[in-house]
C-alpha positions as CSV (number, residue, x, y, z in Angstrom):
1,M,158.9,-63.3,37.8
2,S,156.5,-60.6,39.2
3,I,152.9,-60.3,38.0
4,I,153.8,-57.0,36.3
5,A,156.5,-58.8,34.3
6,L,154.0,-61.5,33.4
7,L,151.6,-58.9,32.1
8,R,154.3,-57.4,30.0
9,L,154.3,-60.5,27.9
10,P,151.7,-59.6,25.2
11,D,150.2,-63.0,24.6
12,Y,150.0,-63.9,28.3
13,R,148.2,-60.6,28.8
14,R,145.7,-61.3,26.0
15,V,145.0,-64.8,27.3
16,W,144.6,-63.5,30.8
17,L,142.3,-60.6,29.7
18,L,140.1,-62.7,27.4
19,G,139.6,-65.2,30.2
20,G,138.5,-62.5,32.6
21,I,136.0,-61.1,30.1
22,A,134.6,-64.4,29.0
23,N,134.2,-65.8,32.5
24,A,132.6,-62.6,33.8
25,M,130.0,-62.7,31.1
26,R,129.4,-66.5,31.7
27,W,128.5,-65.8,35.3
28,L,126.4,-62.8,34.4
29,E,124.4,-65.0,32.0
30,I,124.0,-67.8,34.6
31,L,122.7,-65.5,37.4
32,A,120.4,-63.4,35.1
33,G,119.1,-66.6,33.4
34,T,118.4,-68.4,36.7
35,L,116.7,-65.4,38.2
36,W,114.4,-65.3,35.2
37,V,113.6,-69.0,35.3
38,F,112.9,-68.8,39.1
39,Q,110.6,-65.8,38.5
40,Q,108.8,-67.7,35.8
41,T,108.5,-71.2,37.5
42,G,109.2,-70.8,41.2
43,S,111.0,-74.1,41.0
44,A,114.5,-74.6,42.4
45,L,114.7,-77.8,40.3
46,A,114.0,-75.8,37.1
47,V,116.8,-73.4,38.0
48,S,119.2,-76.3,38.7
49,A,118.3,-77.7,35.3
50,V,119.4,-74.5,33.6
51,V,122.8,-74.5,35.4
52,M,123.2,-78.2,34.7
53,M,123.0,-77.8,31.0
54,R,126.0,-75.5,31.0
55,A,128.1,-78.1,32.7
56,L,126.9,-81.1,30.7
57,P,129.3,-80.5,27.7
58,M,132.2,-80.6,30.1
59,L,131.2,-84.2,31.1
60,L,130.6,-85.3,27.6
61,L,133.4,-83.5,25.8
62,G,135.9,-82.5,28.4
63,A,138.4,-85.3,27.7
64,M,138.0,-84.8,23.9
65,A,138.6,-81.1,24.3
66,G,142.0,-82.0,25.8
67,A,142.8,-84.3,22.9
68,L,141.8,-81.5,20.4
69,A,144.0,-79.0,22.2
70,E,147.0,-81.3,21.6
71,R,146.1,-82.1,18.1
72,F,145.2,-78.7,16.7
73,D,146.2,-75.0,17.1
74,R,144.8,-74.1,20.6
75,R,144.3,-70.5,19.5
76,L,141.9,-71.5,16.8
77,V,140.1,-74.1,19.0
78,L,139.6,-71.3,21.6
79,A,138.3,-68.9,19.0
80,G,135.7,-71.4,17.8
81,L,134.6,-72.1,21.3
82,Q,134.3,-68.4,22.1
83,A,132.3,-67.8,19.0
84,T,129.7,-70.3,20.2
85,S,129.2,-68.3,23.4
86,A,128.6,-65.1,21.4
87,L,126.1,-66.9,19.1
88,S,124.1,-68.5,21.9
89,A,123.9,-65.3,23.9
90,G,122.7,-63.4,20.8
91,S,120.0,-66.0,20.3
92,V,118.6,-65.5,23.8
93,V,118.5,-61.7,23.3
94,L,116.5,-62.2,20.1
95,L,114.0,-64.6,21.8
96,A,113.6,-62.3,24.8
97,V,113.0,-59.2,22.7
98,T,110.4,-60.9,20.6
99,G,108.6,-62.3,23.7
100,L,109.2,-66.0,22.7
101,L,111.7,-66.9,25.4
102,Q,110.9,-70.1,27.4
103,P,112.9,-71.8,30.1
104,W,113.9,-74.6,27.8
105,H,115.5,-72.0,25.5
106,L,117.9,-71.1,28.3
107,M,118.6,-74.7,28.8
108,A,119.5,-75.1,25.1
109,Q,121.6,-71.9,25.2
110,G,123.4,-73.1,28.2
111,L,124.2,-76.4,26.4
112,I,125.7,-74.5,23.5
113,A,127.6,-72.0,25.7
114,G,128.9,-74.9,27.7
115,L,131.0,-76.0,24.8
116,S,133.2,-73.0,25.4
117,W,133.4,-73.8,29.1
118,S,134.4,-77.4,28.2
119,G,137.5,-76.2,26.5
120,E,138.5,-73.6,29.1
121,M,141.0,-75.7,31.0
122,A,142.6,-77.7,28.2
123,T,142.9,-74.7,25.9
124,R,143.0,-71.2,27.6
125,R,144.5,-72.3,31.0
126,R,147.0,-74.5,29.2
127,M,148.0,-71.5,27.0
128,A,148.4,-69.3,30.1
129,A,150.7,-71.8,31.7
130,D,152.7,-72.4,28.6
131,L,153.3,-68.7,28.1
132,A,154.7,-68.3,31.6
133,P,158.4,-69.1,32.4
134,P,158.8,-72.7,33.7
135,G,159.5,-71.6,37.2
136,D,156.4,-69.4,37.4
137,I,153.6,-71.7,36.4
138,V,152.1,-71.8,39.8
139,R,152.2,-68.0,40.1
140,A,150.8,-67.6,36.6
141,I,147.9,-70.0,37.3
142,A,147.3,-68.4,40.7
143,F,147.0,-65.0,39.1
144,D,144.7,-66.4,36.4
145,T,142.6,-68.0,39.2
146,L,142.6,-64.7,41.1
147,T,141.1,-63.1,38.0
148,G,138.6,-65.9,37.6
149,S,137.5,-65.3,41.2
150,C,137.1,-61.6,40.5
151,T,134.9,-62.4,37.5
152,R,132.9,-64.9,39.4
153,A,132.1,-62.0,41.9
154,L,131.6,-59.3,39.3
155,G,129.6,-61.4,36.9
156,P,126.8,-62.3,39.4
157,L,126.7,-58.7,40.8
158,L,126.2,-57.4,37.3
159,G,123.8,-60.1,36.3
160,G,121.6,-59.5,39.4
161,A,121.7,-55.8,39.1
162,L,121.0,-55.7,35.3
163,F,118.2,-58.2,35.6
164,Q,116.5,-56.2,38.3
165,W,116.9,-52.8,36.6
166,T,116.8,-53.6,32.9
167,G,115.5,-57.1,32.4
168,L,117.0,-60.2,30.9
169,A,117.4,-59.1,27.3
170,F,119.7,-56.2,28.0
171,A,121.8,-58.2,30.5
172,V,122.5,-60.9,27.9
173,A,123.1,-58.4,25.2
174,I,125.9,-57.0,27.3
175,A,127.3,-60.5,27.6
176,C,127.0,-61.1,23.8
177,F,129.0,-57.9,23.1
178,F,131.8,-58.8,25.5
179,H,132.0,-62.3,24.2
180,L,132.8,-60.8,20.8
181,V,135.5,-58.6,22.4
182,A,137.0,-61.8,23.9
183,L,136.9,-63.4,20.5
184,A,138.8,-60.5,19.0
185,L,141.5,-60.9,21.6
186,V,141.8,-64.6,20.8
187,L,142.5,-63.8,17.2
188,R,145.3,-61.3,18.1
189,I,147.3,-64.1,19.9
190,R,150.3,-65.2,17.8
191,P,150.0,-68.7,16.4
192,P,152.1,-71.1,18.5
193,P,155.2,-72.8,16.9
194,R,154.5,-76.2,15.4
195,P,155.2,-78.9,18.0
196,E,158.3,-81.0,17.7
197,G,158.0,-84.7,17.4
198,P,154.9,-86.8,16.5
199,V,151.5,-85.1,17.0
200,P,149.3,-87.1,19.5
201,P,146.5,-89.0,17.6
202,L,142.9,-87.7,18.0
203,S,141.5,-90.9,19.3
204,F,140.1,-92.5,22.4
205,A,143.4,-94.4,22.8
206,G,145.2,-91.1,23.5
207,I,142.6,-90.3,26.2
208,A,142.9,-93.8,27.7
209,E,146.6,-93.3,27.8
210,A,146.2,-90.1,29.9
211,A,143.6,-91.9,32.1
212,A,146.0,-94.8,32.8
213,F,148.8,-92.4,33.6
214,A,146.5,-90.5,36.0
215,R,145.6,-93.7,37.8
216,R,149.2,-94.4,38.5
217,E,150.2,-90.9,39.7
218,P,149.1,-90.0,43.3
219,R,148.9,-86.3,42.7
220,L,146.6,-86.7,39.7
221,R,144.4,-89.1,41.6
222,L,144.1,-86.5,44.3
223,V,143.3,-83.7,41.8
224,L,140.6,-85.8,40.0
225,A,139.0,-87.0,43.2
226,L,138.8,-83.6,44.8
227,T,137.6,-82.1,41.6
228,L,134.7,-84.6,41.6
229,V,133.9,-83.9,45.3
230,M,133.9,-80.1,45.0
231,N,131.9,-80.0,41.8
232,I,129.3,-82.5,42.8
233,F,128.8,-81.6,46.5
234,A,130.2,-78.1,47.1
235,F,129.8,-75.8,44.1
236,A,126.2,-77.1,43.4
237,Y,125.0,-74.6,46.1
238,G,125.2,-71.9,43.5
239,A,122.4,-73.5,41.5
240,V,119.8,-72.9,44.3
241,L,120.9,-69.5,45.5
242,P,117.8,-67.7,44.1
243,A,115.6,-70.1,46.1
244,F,117.9,-70.1,49.1
245,G,118.0,-66.3,49.2
246,A,114.2,-66.0,48.8
247,V,113.2,-68.7,51.3
248,A,115.9,-68.3,54.0
249,F,116.3,-64.5,54.0
250,G,113.5,-63.0,51.8
251,V,115.8,-61.4,49.3
252,S,116.0,-61.3,45.5
253,G,117.7,-59.7,42.5
254,A,120.8,-57.7,43.4
255,A,120.9,-59.1,47.0
256,I,121.1,-62.6,45.6
257,G,123.8,-61.3,43.2
258,L,125.8,-60.1,46.2
259,L,125.3,-63.5,47.9
260,A,126.6,-65.2,44.7
261,A,129.6,-62.9,44.7
262,A,130.6,-63.6,48.3
263,E,132.6,-66.8,47.8
264,P,134.4,-65.5,44.7
265,F,135.3,-62.3,46.6
266,G,136.9,-64.4,49.3
267,A,138.6,-66.5,46.6
268,L,139.9,-63.2,45.1
269,L,141.7,-62.4,48.4
270,G,143.0,-65.9,48.7
271,G,144.3,-65.9,45.1
272,L,146.0,-62.6,45.7
273,W,147.8,-64.1,48.7
274,L,148.8,-67.1,46.7
275,T,150.1,-64.9,43.9
276,L,152.2,-62.5,46.1
277,R,153.4,-64.9,48.8
278,P,157.1,-65.5,48.9
279,G,158.8,-68.9,49.2
280,R,157.8,-72.3,47.8
281,P,154.3,-72.7,46.3
282,P,151.8,-74.7,48.4
283,G,151.3,-78.4,47.7
284,P,148.7,-81.2,48.0
285,A,148.1,-80.7,51.7
286,S,147.0,-77.2,51.1
287,F,144.8,-78.4,48.2
288,V,143.0,-80.8,50.6
289,L,142.7,-78.2,53.4
290,G,141.2,-75.6,51.1
291,S,138.6,-78.0,49.8
292,A,137.6,-79.4,53.2
293,S,137.3,-75.9,54.8
294,F,134.9,-74.7,52.2
295,L,132.6,-77.7,52.7
296,V,132.6,-77.1,56.5
297,L,131.7,-73.4,56.0
298,L,129.0,-74.4,53.6
299,L,127.5,-76.5,56.3
300,L,127.4,-73.5,58.6
301,V,126.0,-71.2,55.9
302,A,123.0,-73.5,55.5
303,Q,122.1,-73.0,59.2
304,V,122.7,-69.3,60.0
305,P,119.7,-67.1,60.5
306,S,121.3,-63.9,59.1
307,Y,121.8,-62.9,55.5
308,W,124.9,-60.9,56.4
309,L,126.4,-63.8,58.4
310,A,125.9,-66.1,55.5
311,L,127.6,-63.5,53.3
312,A,130.6,-63.4,55.6
313,L,130.9,-67.2,55.9
314,L,130.8,-67.6,52.1
315,S,133.5,-65.0,51.7
316,L,135.6,-66.8,54.2
317,G,135.0,-70.1,52.3
318,G,136.4,-68.4,49.3
319,L,139.9,-68.5,50.9
320,G,139.6,-72.3,50.6
321,T,138.3,-72.4,47.0
322,A,141.2,-70.1,46.0
323,R,143.6,-72.8,47.0
324,F,141.5,-75.5,45.4
325,S,141.2,-73.6,42.0
326,A,144.9,-72.6,41.8
327,L,146.4,-75.9,42.8
328,Q,143.9,-77.9,40.7
329,T,145.6,-76.8,37.6
330,S,149.2,-76.3,38.8
331,L,149.3,-79.8,40.4
332,A,148.0,-81.4,37.3
333,M,150.4,-79.5,35.1
334,A,153.4,-80.4,37.3
335,A,152.5,-84.1,37.5
336,A,151.9,-84.7,33.8
337,P,154.6,-84.7,31.1
338,P,154.3,-81.8,28.6
339,S,153.1,-84.1,25.8
340,M,150.1,-85.2,27.9
341,R,149.2,-82.0,29.8
342,S,146.2,-81.0,27.6
343,R,144.7,-84.5,27.8
344,V,145.2,-84.6,31.6
345,L,143.5,-81.2,31.9
346,G,140.8,-82.6,29.7
347,L,140.2,-85.4,32.3
348,V,140.0,-82.7,35.0
349,T,137.4,-80.9,32.8
350,T,135.4,-84.2,32.6
351,C,135.4,-84.4,36.4
352,I,134.2,-80.8,36.5
353,G,131.5,-81.8,34.1
354,C,130.1,-84.3,36.6
355,S,128.6,-81.3,38.4
356,P,125.2,-81.8,36.8
357,A,124.7,-84.8,39.1
358,G,125.2,-82.5,42.1
359,V,123.2,-79.6,40.6
360,L,120.2,-81.9,40.0
361,A,120.5,-83.5,43.5
362,M,120.7,-80.1,45.1
363,G,117.7,-78.9,43.2
364,A,115.7,-82.0,44.1
365,L,116.7,-81.7,47.8
366,A,115.9,-78.0,47.8
367,D,112.4,-78.6,46.4
368,G,111.7,-81.6,48.7
369,L,113.4,-80.6,51.9
370,G,114.0,-76.9,51.5
371,P,117.1,-75.0,50.4
372,R,118.7,-75.0,53.9
373,L,118.5,-78.7,54.5
374,G,119.4,-79.5,50.9
375,M,122.7,-77.6,51.3
376,M,123.4,-79.3,54.6
377,V,122.9,-82.7,53.2
378,M,125.1,-82.1,50.1
379,A,128.0,-80.5,52.1
380,G,127.9,-83.2,54.7
381,A,128.0,-85.9,52.0
382,G,131.0,-84.1,50.4
383,L,132.9,-84.2,53.6
384,A,132.2,-87.9,54.1
385,V,133.3,-88.8,50.5
386,L,136.5,-86.7,50.9
387,A,137.4,-88.4,54.2
388,G,136.7,-91.8,52.6
389,F,139.0,-91.1,49.7
390,L,141.9,-89.9,51.9
391,V,141.6,-93.0,54.1
392,W,141.6,-95.2,51.0
393,E,144.7,-93.4,49.7
394,R,146.5,-93.9,53.0
395,L,145.7,-97.6,53.1
396,R,146.8,-98.0,49.5
397,E,150.1,-96.2,50.3
398,R,150.7,-98.5,53.3
399,G,150.0,-101.6,51.2
400,Q,152.5,-100.5,48.6
401,N,155.2,-99.8,51.2
402,H,154.7,-103.3,52.6
């Protein structure tokens, strides 16, 4: 099925569109908020703490979100999560307009908005995959990932520009309005048919069952391990971009927004290729290659003397993150039975939620060693952990064969 044919499916189109809107506004809020915090404090660690709070619910509630998505109507779960994003953004606007806003308010807002993020994979992405024909799951997820890459580029660009030209309050007010638009789209999706057979219990036993299955399935072990590596060691670089841009290149505002958009722009091109390419979809080897290539390029970005060269390298790295993002979901969906898919995606979300460890480490290293050296240490450590996992998997496979 072509992308045009997918978009002719009304509910797939709504799920796709609301994801694009919600994710663009999420990244707008993150960049505008971190620019404001760095302006107020001058601390990369404080900036990292704001980003960390958005990811914390994914660690604490990601697995439970997967269980909820199998137990209840995913449409209503998604609506509730989207409403929290609108509410938290509106609170920041009110505090900013009254002059009462403090950095800790943005940390609290990030924690509330992070609830919506924690349900993204187990609810909205699961819905997008379910609405596509069985043979087109990879294409549908790749297209959704392509859109996510576009929003990760557009959101920071808008956030940096609006913050520089209008201030934080107006930027977040725009985000609040579009979160409400996304909520309206959720409510227009048709309720799904009631599932056949027994409904999975909402308990830790159901989550433990999914975890035990993941431990036995090599593809799921790979997905979970690489998700941990990328979110702890690779994507944490975004938390210190305001400090990195200011210290390494002497830029701020819209220029940092452009730097933040570089990797998503490359991922947009990579996702487009994955969506339109003929033949069989890529597999686990492509998943590993995409992850490793981004870590290598991040090492180079930390060392280059030119802003424009750093921009180009991050864009090139996006080709690798496109493969990572698309295959992260499609490999997990293909490896798990339908009755367990949301819980497995909840486990993936929990691994994404481990990113606060990397964000805090990146912030501390940037404050102590400088942003350049901090990024180099984190990227190098990520490559080492990735190599160690692959060696361990190969030894495990040889032991089972003998």
